[in-house]
N, C-alpha and C positions, 0 to 999 in steps of 0.2 A: 188648259184654256191658254189663249198668247197673251204673252207678257205685255204689259202697258206700261208707258212713261208720260210725264206732262210735258208738252209744249213747251219750251225755253220764251216763248214770246207770248202767247196768250194763257198758258198753262191748261186748256185742252188735253184731255188725256187720249194718246195716239198708243198705235201697237207699236213696240219695237221693230225696228228694220225699214220703218217707212221712213221715205227720205222727206218727205213734205206734210205738213200738219193740214189736214183737209179742212180744218176750221179755218184758219188765217192765211195759209199758204207759205208759212215761214218754213224755208229750207237752209240750214245753217250752213252746210256745204257752200252752196249758191252764193249765201250773203259774204261769207270769207273770200270767195274766188273773186268776186265783183272788187270788193275792198282792195284786195292784194293787185288786183290787175290795175286799179286805179293808181294805186302807189308806187308802183313798178312805172307805169307809163309817166306818171308825173315825175317822179324823180329821174329818168332818163330824158326827158325833155330839159330838165333844170341843170342836167351836168355842165353844161359848156357854160352857165353863168354863176353858180354858187360850187362848181366843183363837189368836194368831200360831202358837204352837205346833201345834195342831190343823189349823191350815189349810196349814202347812207339809207335816203327814204327808198330807192330802187331795191336795196338788200333786204329791206323792211317788208316790201312788197313781196319779195319772192320767199320768205322767210314766212310771212303770212299765207303764202300758198301751200306751202308746205305743210305747216300746220295744221291749215284747214282740211288737207287731204286728209291727214289721221286723226283729227280731233272729232269731224263731223261723222265719221263711220259710227254707226249704231252699235253699242256695247251690249253684248250678250253673255 
């Protein structure tokens, strides 16, 4: 029998290895990719105005993107 786990958003049980919850549509990798992209673009746009702080925001976006690539993989 295939292994199941709860969805992180709605709690519905889904098959391990599925990238998206069939009940609510939650996809952790897509969510983290969107968040990291927004942080990277926001930080890059603010660099000329606030310097180091904006560079830190951009770096946070890059780190979150890399973390999402590893974290969102299904575990077996």
